[in-house]
C-alpha positions as a printed Julia matrix, in Angstrom:
571×3 Matrix{Float64}:
   0.01    0.03   -0.01
   1.33    3.5    -0.8
   2.64    5.27    2.29
   3.3     9.0     2.31
   5.2    11.08    4.84
   3.83   14.58    5.52
   4.81   17.48    7.72
   2.3    17.41   10.62
   2.0    21.21   11.19
   1.57   21.72    7.44
  -1.19   19.06    7.38
  -3.03   20.79   10.19
  -2.62   24.2     8.44
  -3.92   22.99    5.1
  -6.77   20.97    6.63
  -7.66   24.06    8.78
  -8.23   21.63   11.67
  -6.56   21.72   15.1
  -5.79   18.11   16.04
  -3.4    18.71   18.99
  -1.55   15.49   18.24
  -4.73   13.38   18.45
  -3.94   10.56   16.0
  -7.27    8.79   16.69
  -9.09   11.93   15.47
  -6.85   12.12   12.41
  -7.55    8.43   11.73
 -11.3     9.16   11.77
 -10.8    11.94    9.23
  -8.53    9.84    7.0
 -11.05    6.96    6.96
 -13.1     9.0     4.5
 -10.38    8.49    1.88
  -9.28    4.98    2.96
  -6.24    6.18    4.83
  -4.81    5.53    8.29
  -1.96    6.79   10.44
   0.89    4.31   10.47
   3.38    6.35   12.53
   3.72    9.76   14.2
   7.21   11.13   14.77
   6.77   13.8    17.46
  10.47   14.75   17.33
  10.48   15.5    13.61
   6.76   16.44   13.48
   5.99   14.08   10.64
   3.11   11.67   10.03
   3.26    8.54    7.98
  -0.07    7.84    6.33
  -0.91    4.56    4.54
  -3.47    4.77    1.7
  -5.54    1.63    1.28
  -6.72    2.72   -2.16
  -3.78    1.99   -4.48
  -5.43    3.51   -7.56
  -5.76    7.1    -6.25
  -2.45    8.88   -6.91
  -4.17   12.21   -6.23
  -3.91   11.34   -2.53
  -0.14   10.79   -2.5
   0.68   14.33   -1.38
  -0.42   16.58    1.49
  -2.04   18.87   -1.1
  -4.06   16.02   -2.56
  -5.08   14.77    0.91
  -6.42   18.1     1.94
  -8.17   18.61   -1.41
 -10.0    15.24   -1.0
 -10.97   15.84    2.67
 -12.4    19.37    2.37
 -15.87   18.07    1.49
 -15.96   15.65    4.44
 -14.89   18.49    6.74
 -17.66   20.76    5.35
 -15.19   23.3     4.15
 -16.0    23.18    0.4
 -18.37   21.08   -1.66
 -18.24   19.77   -5.15
 -15.47   19.87   -7.78
 -12.57   22.15   -7.01
 -12.02   24.48   -9.93
  -8.56   25.11  -11.31
  -7.57   27.66  -13.97
  -4.74   27.51  -16.44
  -3.46   30.54  -18.34
  -2.68   30.79  -22.01
   0.28   28.99  -23.43
   3.58   30.46  -22.28
   5.93   27.89  -23.84
   6.4    25.94  -27.04
   7.9    22.39  -27.08
   9.04   20.84  -30.4
   9.06   17.05  -30.58
  11.42   15.16  -32.98
   9.95   12.37  -35.09
  12.83   10.04  -34.12
  11.3     9.59  -30.69
   8.41    7.53  -32.05
   9.77    4.13  -31.09
  11.76    5.39  -28.1
   9.76    7.71  -25.77
   7.26    9.55  -27.91
   5.11   11.65  -25.57
   5.78   14.79  -23.53
   3.43   17.07  -21.56
   4.5    20.36  -19.91
   3.14   23.15  -17.69
   4.45   26.47  -16.33
   3.95   27.44  -12.68
   4.61   31.1   -11.79
   4.8    33.01   -8.53
   5.05   29.92   -6.31
   6.68   30.3    -2.9
   8.64   27.18   -1.93
   9.95   26.02    1.39
  12.17   23.07    2.17
   9.1    21.09    3.32
   7.16   21.95    0.16
  10.05   20.93   -2.06
  10.44   17.62   -0.14
   6.68   16.95   -0.51
   6.71   17.65   -4.28
   9.78   15.43   -4.7
   8.03   12.72   -2.7
   4.96   12.92   -4.97
   7.21   12.89   -8.03
   9.01    9.75   -6.78
   5.78    7.96   -5.96
   4.29    8.67   -9.4
   7.53    7.6   -11.11
   7.69    4.31   -9.2
   3.98    3.31   -9.37
   1.96    4.77  -12.26
   5.27    5.32  -14.11
   6.34    1.66  -13.68
   9.75    2.63  -12.38
  10.05    5.39  -14.98
   9.51    3.05  -17.89
   6.02    4.4   -18.59
   6.4     7.98  -17.34
   9.04   10.12  -15.56
   8.77   13.63  -14.2
  11.17   16.61  -14.3
  10.92   20.0   -12.54
  13.1    22.95  -13.56
  13.83   26.62  -12.69
  11.99   28.39  -15.56
  13.96   31.63  -15.16
  17.12   29.86  -16.38
  15.5    28.41  -19.48
  15.3    30.03  -22.94
  12.33   28.92  -25.02
  11.46   27.08  -27.16
  12.24   23.62  -25.75
  13.29   20.79  -28.03
  12.49   17.22  -27.19
  14.67   15.11  -29.43
  16.76   11.93  -29.81
  20.54   11.89  -29.96
  23.45    9.49  -30.32
  25.05    8.78  -26.9
  28.41   10.2   -27.92
  27.01   13.52  -29.13
  26.0    15.03  -25.79
  27.7    15.56  -22.39
  26.49   17.61  -19.43
  26.77   17.93  -15.65
  24.06   15.62  -14.15
  22.14   16.6   -11.01
  24.23   16.06   -7.91
  27.58   16.0    -9.79
  30.17   18.67  -10.58
  31.84   17.25  -13.73
  30.64   16.88  -17.28
  29.77   13.29  -18.33
  28.77   11.72  -21.57
  25.4     9.94  -21.68
  27.1     6.5   -21.53
  29.21    7.62  -18.6
  26.04    8.75  -16.79
  24.54    5.32  -17.27
  27.65    3.67  -15.89
  28.57    6.0   -13.04
  25.54    8.02  -11.87
  23.32    6.17   -9.34
  20.17    7.04  -11.35
  21.91    5.9   -14.54
  22.78    2.6   -12.98
  19.2     2.13  -11.68
  17.28    3.19  -14.76
  19.79    2.86  -17.63
  18.19   -0.36  -18.91
  15.2     1.72  -20.1
  17.26    3.58  -22.77
  20.16    1.19  -23.43
  18.01   -0.94  -25.78
  17.76    1.98  -28.28
  20.47    3.38  -30.62
  19.32    6.93  -29.81
  18.62    8.42  -26.39
  15.88   10.99  -25.59
  17.06   14.5   -24.61
  15.51   17.86  -23.61
  17.28   21.08  -24.71
  16.25   24.74  -24.31
  16.36   27.35  -27.1
  20.09   27.92  -26.53
  21.0    24.26  -26.74
  21.48   23.85  -23.0
  20.56   20.46  -21.54
  17.51   20.3   -19.33
  17.48   16.58  -18.78
  18.28   13.12  -20.07
  14.83   11.51  -19.56
  14.04    9.25  -17.84
  17.42    9.14  -16.13
  18.48   12.51  -14.63
  18.11   16.32  -14.87
  21.04   18.6   -15.52
  22.67   20.25  -12.51
  22.41   23.66  -14.24
  18.7    23.91  -15.16
  17.18   20.88  -13.43
  17.62   21.98   -9.81
  15.0    23.94   -7.81
  15.54   25.75   -4.5
  13.54   27.85   -2.04
  14.43   30.88   -4.13
  12.84   29.41   -7.31
   9.63   31.31   -8.1
   8.8    30.14  -11.64
   8.91   26.45  -12.55
   8.69   24.24  -15.65
   7.14   20.81  -15.11
   7.55   18.16  -17.78
   6.57   14.49  -18.02
   7.81   12.17  -20.76
   6.6     8.61  -21.39
   5.2     5.96  -23.64
   1.46    6.45  -23.06
  -0.05    9.93  -23.59
  -2.95    9.54  -21.13
  -0.7     8.41  -18.3
   1.81   11.2   -19.05
  -0.94   13.82  -19.0
  -2.34   12.47  -15.69
   1.04   12.65  -14.02
   1.54   16.24  -15.21
  -1.93   17.24  -13.97
  -1.32   15.87  -10.44
   2.04   17.61  -10.01
   0.73   20.89  -11.51
  -2.37   20.86   -9.23
  -0.23   20.33   -6.16
   1.81   23.43   -7.07
  -1.35   25.41   -7.72
  -2.61   24.47   -4.29
   0.65   26.03   -2.98
  -0.27   29.36   -4.46
   1.24   29.05   -7.92
  -0.45   30.2   -11.13
  -0.5    27.64  -13.98
   0.06   28.36  -17.63
  -0.11   25.88  -20.46
   2.52   24.72  -22.95
   2.02   23.98  -26.63
   3.47   20.67  -27.7
   4.21   20.51  -31.44
   4.58   17.01  -32.75
   5.96   16.34  -36.24
   3.62   16.88  -39.13
   1.91   13.7   -40.34
   3.09   12.03  -37.13
   2.03    8.4   -36.56
   1.45    8.82  -32.89
  -0.45   12.1   -32.38
  -2.62   14.63  -34.21
  -0.06   17.47  -34.35
  -0.46   20.17  -31.78
  -1.45   19.44  -28.13
  -1.92   21.96  -25.32
  -1.17   20.76  -21.77
  -2.11   20.52  -18.92
  -5.79   19.67  -19.4
  -8.03   20.21  -16.33
 -11.35   19.3   -18.09
 -13.89   17.38  -16.02
 -15.16   13.96  -17.14
 -18.9    13.27  -17.34
 -20.6    10.02  -16.22
 -24.21    8.99  -16.08
 -25.4     7.66  -12.68
 -28.62    5.78  -12.11
 -30.51    6.37   -8.86
 -32.04    2.9    -9.09
 -28.67    1.23   -9.62
 -27.16    3.14   -6.71
 -29.87    2.1    -4.29
 -29.83   -1.5    -5.55
 -26.09   -1.9    -4.97
 -26.07   -0.13   -1.62
 -29.34   -1.46   -0.22
 -30.59    2.06    0.44
 -33.52    4.28   -0.6
 -31.81    7.51   -1.46
 -33.43   10.22   -3.53
 -31.7    11.95   -6.42
 -31.24   15.05   -4.2
 -29.68   13.02   -1.4
 -27.31   11.33   -3.82
 -26.37   14.7    -5.28
 -25.5    16.04   -1.83
 -23.33   13.0    -1.06
 -21.53   13.35   -4.4
 -20.75   17.0    -3.57
 -19.35   15.87   -0.17
 -17.1    13.36   -2.0
 -15.65   16.16   -4.14
 -17.59   15.3    -7.3
 -20.06   17.52   -9.18
 -23.62   17.17  -10.43
 -24.3    18.89  -13.72
 -27.88   17.81  -14.24
 -30.6    15.69  -12.71
 -33.14   14.2   -15.08
 -35.59   11.82  -13.36
 -33.65    8.7   -12.39
 -30.4     9.81  -14.02
 -27.7    12.15  -12.76
 -24.93   13.63  -14.91
 -21.88   13.54  -12.64
 -18.79   15.68  -13.1
 -15.53   13.94  -12.2
 -12.42   16.14  -11.85
  -9.33   15.4   -13.89
  -7.33   14.33  -10.87
  -9.72   11.46  -10.04
  -8.05    9.13  -12.5
  -9.42    6.11  -10.58
 -13.07    6.74  -11.67
 -13.7     4.57  -14.71
 -17.28    3.31  -14.22
 -20.61    4.13  -12.58
 -19.7     1.66   -9.8
 -16.68    3.82   -8.8
 -19.06    6.76   -8.28
 -21.5     4.59   -6.25
 -18.6     3.73   -3.98
 -18.01    7.43   -3.3
 -21.73    7.79   -2.46
 -21.39    4.89    0.03
 -18.32    6.48    1.7
 -19.95    9.87    1.96
 -23.13    8.22    3.35
 -21.0     6.31    5.86
 -20.62    2.55    5.84
 -21.46    2.47    9.55
 -24.76    4.08    8.77
 -25.8     1.24    6.4
 -27.87   -1.32    8.41
 -26.55   -4.81    7.83
 -28.92   -7.51    6.57
 -28.5   -11.21    7.01
 -28.88  -13.05    3.8
 -31.91  -15.35    3.75
 -30.71  -18.74    2.56
 -33.14  -21.54    1.59
 -30.85  -24.24    3.05
 -28.57  -24.8     6.02
 -24.92  -25.23    5.12
 -23.11  -28.42    6.11
 -20.05  -30.34    5.07
 -20.21  -32.7     2.11
 -20.61  -36.33    3.2
 -17.13  -37.27    1.89
 -15.46  -34.48    3.95
 -15.84  -36.52    7.14
 -13.85  -39.39    5.64
 -11.21  -36.97    4.25
 -10.76  -35.58    7.75
 -10.53  -39.12    9.2
  -7.84  -40.05    6.6
  -5.77  -37.05    7.58
  -6.08  -37.83   11.33
  -5.02  -41.43   10.74
  -1.84  -40.41    8.91
  -1.02  -37.83   11.59
  -1.55  -40.56   14.16
   0.93  -42.74   12.25
   3.56  -39.99   12.64
   3.26  -38.29    9.29
   3.09  -34.48    8.93
   0.69  -32.98    6.36
   2.05  -30.69    3.62
   0.16  -28.4     1.31
   1.79  -28.01   -2.12
   0.86  -26.05   -5.19
  -1.08  -27.85   -7.9
   1.17  -26.21  -10.52
   4.29  -28.09  -11.61
   6.48  -28.67  -14.66
   7.3   -31.6   -16.95
  10.82  -32.02  -15.66
   9.55  -32.59  -12.08
   6.62  -34.79  -13.14
   8.51  -37.04  -15.56
  12.22  -36.58  -16.03
  13.18  -36.38  -12.35
  10.77  -39.21  -11.58
  12.41  -41.43  -14.24
   9.04  -41.88  -16.11
   7.96  -41.39  -19.69
   6.05  -38.17  -20.49
   2.26  -38.46  -20.41
  -0.6   -36.3   -21.55
  -1.08  -33.42  -19.04
  -2.83  -30.1   -18.8
  -0.42  -27.3   -19.73
  -0.8   -23.56  -19.12
  -1.15  -21.46  -22.26
   0.69  -18.46  -20.75
   2.89  -19.58  -17.79
   4.56  -16.78  -15.79
   7.12  -18.99  -14.08
   9.27  -21.67  -15.74
   8.77  -24.02  -12.78
   5.0   -23.77  -13.07
   4.0   -24.67  -16.58
   1.31  -27.35  -16.09
  -1.02  -28.98  -13.62
   0.32  -31.97  -11.77
  -0.98  -35.45  -12.6
   0.3   -37.14   -9.44
   1.45  -36.12   -5.94
   4.74  -37.89   -5.39
   6.83  -35.3    -7.29
   5.51  -32.58   -5.04
   6.56  -34.52   -1.94
  10.01  -35.28   -3.44
  10.51  -31.57   -4.05
   9.47  -30.83   -0.48
  12.07  -33.27    0.78
  14.79  -31.84   -1.5
  14.47  -28.35   -0.02
  14.24  -29.53    3.59
  17.34  -31.71    3.91
  18.64  -29.63    6.76
  15.64  -30.71    8.91
  16.2   -33.49   11.41
  15.56  -37.05   10.15
  13.42  -39.19   10.0
  11.09  -37.1     7.88
   7.57  -38.43    7.33
   5.14  -36.32    5.29
   1.91  -36.8     3.36
  -0.45  -34.8     1.16
  -4.14  -35.37    0.44
  -4.8   -33.08   -2.5
  -6.01  -32.51   -6.06
  -4.49  -33.7    -9.27
  -5.79  -32.75  -12.71
  -6.12  -35.25  -15.59
  -7.31  -34.88  -19.22
 -10.84  -36.03  -19.82
 -12.29  -35.65  -23.3
 -15.71  -36.87  -22.09
 -16.25  -33.58  -20.24
 -16.94  -30.21  -21.7
 -13.87  -28.76  -19.87
 -11.82  -31.74  -21.1
 -10.31  -32.06  -17.64
 -11.21  -33.63  -14.32
  -9.89  -33.16  -10.75
  -9.39  -36.06   -8.44
  -8.4   -36.39   -4.77
  -5.21  -38.41   -4.34
  -3.21  -39.39   -1.24
   0.55  -39.81   -1.06
   2.99  -40.36    1.83
   6.73  -40.65    2.0
   9.26  -41.55    4.71
  12.99  -40.82    4.49
  15.9   -41.64    6.83
  18.98  -43.85    6.63
  16.96  -47.07    7.15
  13.72  -46.29    5.23
  12.59  -49.36    3.32
   9.64  -51.19    1.7
   8.6   -52.98    4.89
   8.19  -49.68    6.79
   6.01  -48.03    4.16
   3.94  -51.19    3.58
   3.31  -51.43    7.29
   2.19  -47.79    7.39
  -0.15  -48.34    4.45
  -1.57  -51.53    6.06
  -2.29  -49.63    9.31
  -3.91  -46.81    7.36
  -6.15  -49.09    5.32
  -7.11  -51.22    8.28
  -8.12  -48.28   10.43
  -9.9   -46.63    7.52
 -11.95  -49.82    7.1
 -10.78  -50.81    3.65
  -9.68  -54.32    2.63
  -6.75  -54.27    0.26
  -4.19  -56.48   -1.43
  -0.72  -55.95   -2.83
   0.49  -57.47   -6.06
   3.98  -57.44   -7.63
   4.52  -54.86  -10.34
   7.14  -52.74  -12.01
   7.28  -48.94  -11.94
  10.2   -46.78  -13.23
  10.05  -44.45  -10.14
  10.55  -47.41   -7.79
  13.15  -50.17   -7.25
  12.38  -53.41   -9.09
  11.35  -56.13   -6.62
  10.52  -53.54   -3.97
   7.36  -52.13   -5.44
   3.77  -53.33   -5.61
   0.43  -52.19   -6.88
  -2.36  -51.58   -4.38
  -5.63  -53.48   -5.15
  -8.99  -52.55   -3.61
 -12.1   -54.54   -4.69
 -10.25  -55.96   -7.62
  -9.3   -52.47   -8.93
  -5.78  -51.07   -8.98
  -5.88  -47.81   -6.92
  -2.19  -47.03   -6.28
   1.44  -48.02   -5.82
   3.73  -48.63   -2.82
   7.46  -49.13   -2.72
  11.05  -47.88   -2.35
  11.92  -44.94   -4.6
  14.47  -45.6    -7.36
  18.05  -44.27   -6.66
  17.89  -42.5   -10.0
  15.0   -40.46   -8.71
  16.85  -39.76   -5.46
  19.88  -38.57   -7.41
  17.72  -36.29   -9.57
  16.25  -34.66   -6.47
  19.7   -34.64   -4.78
  18.49  -36.71   -1.83
  21.09  -38.68    0.18
  18.78  -40.92    2.25
  16.55  -43.66    0.87
  12.84  -42.88    0.43
   9.86  -45.17    0.69
   6.39  -44.04   -0.52
   2.85  -44.88   -1.41
   0.37  -43.03   -3.59
  -3.35  -43.84   -3.85
  -6.31  -42.72   -5.88
  -8.14  -41.67   -2.74
 -11.23  -40.71   -4.76
 -11.84  -44.31   -5.85
 -11.3   -45.56   -2.31
 -13.68  -42.86   -0.97
 -16.42  -43.65   -3.5
 -16.22  -47.34   -2.61
 -16.4   -46.37    1.09
 -19.45  -44.15    0.55
 -21.3   -46.76   -1.55
 -20.58  -49.4     1.1
 -22.07  -47.16    3.82
 -25.2   -46.6     1.72
 -25.85  -50.33    1.43
């Protein structure tokens, strides 16, 4: 969850609320925007606030927090209006950036008065946006500059690494772009974003001075702001225009809330460009419009609110209502509420403004009484029996891979259910038996004291063309024992005790299985049907799993045994 650190006196001042260090009171206020106090540093007068809503970047600054809370504190209602002056800057974009980092959005902030705490807060917001919405600067990255040192127009272009050198922020010596990627901490951290391209993105002013090397680092000359800076340039570059614009809007609005006056910038993309329509003016503070149904709102919330009551709640939540026509409201959503994508998001704001504690809970009326499935009792008994025999239950993932299921188990590949888009190379298919999972468990727990006795009663998945899904899940049971003297007699004795106490008559017949030692393996027969295998594991399998001690095991089709048990009980 995003956690932001804010200056406590500044939070009180902007909220216009005297809290007197009462964190419980602050928690009650923050609950309206899904936030809570995580820590209060009285010595440094800072508060750490965790936001439970991860898709609301407008809350990741003290300015955004106070903006969102003003309605709940009855200070202002509805959408907060922001003005932007006419374009004060022109930015020219080079066509060579198309496949590199094609988009840029800019704004001008004038007459802003900065303090050390304000600068820290803006940098904190910038870093949060870069790391989250910006996907560690791959999708977007933000730069802030002293406008008084910049000569327009600005050129956003692509250059060869050897063509440009400048003093990066925090350094005193000129460095080439490749040197920055090798030696500067930000170059080392983010260099992989640009290294894949033959040309690197660059920002220059009208005199050819370097503003920044996006998304890596600003220049030390123009890309450094201090408490004396009064006029600022904010720029965001990235790969998706909507995300770039959203990031610019959030930083610009935070600076406006600090008393700055915003002016737009005109972005001129190449004529006949493949990735934009030519000229774009940023920032854009236009509201979005959504249609909200009174009936749908009441149905989802279980309330009986009128259109007027819903309108009042929306204003409290910082949204606007443009028009009410019968059952339908036209809702205005401000540009900084990038989380609102659907009517349901607006209904959630209605619920929060109404107060979840004010909604009377209703018990769902069910036509039946819940109870465990009949076979669950026998599954629980089976687990208790194996625990009583000294075995410890393990829970393993049902995902596996062909090497574990076949190659390491010394068996021929069989038809299995494979994942179409696996995310991890060790999890590419669904397991078709349990023993490989237990062998893997043993292999990563060899430092644990011996003997080790474990079992699993879990699902396997098999192909089944008779079903619409073409798969079927079955409950299987497997147990293994490993120590210097583990052998066939021990595991057969454990299986015999389990079957006897479970009330199942069984037989063992000689067989051959590539995962087990010849002559020390048998098939398990119940009611004339083969339901499993028991034996000593083959040394080739032990070697594949890097196990030093012998292993004895049994594996059963527990579903067949269970069905026989249930049918017997019915008769």
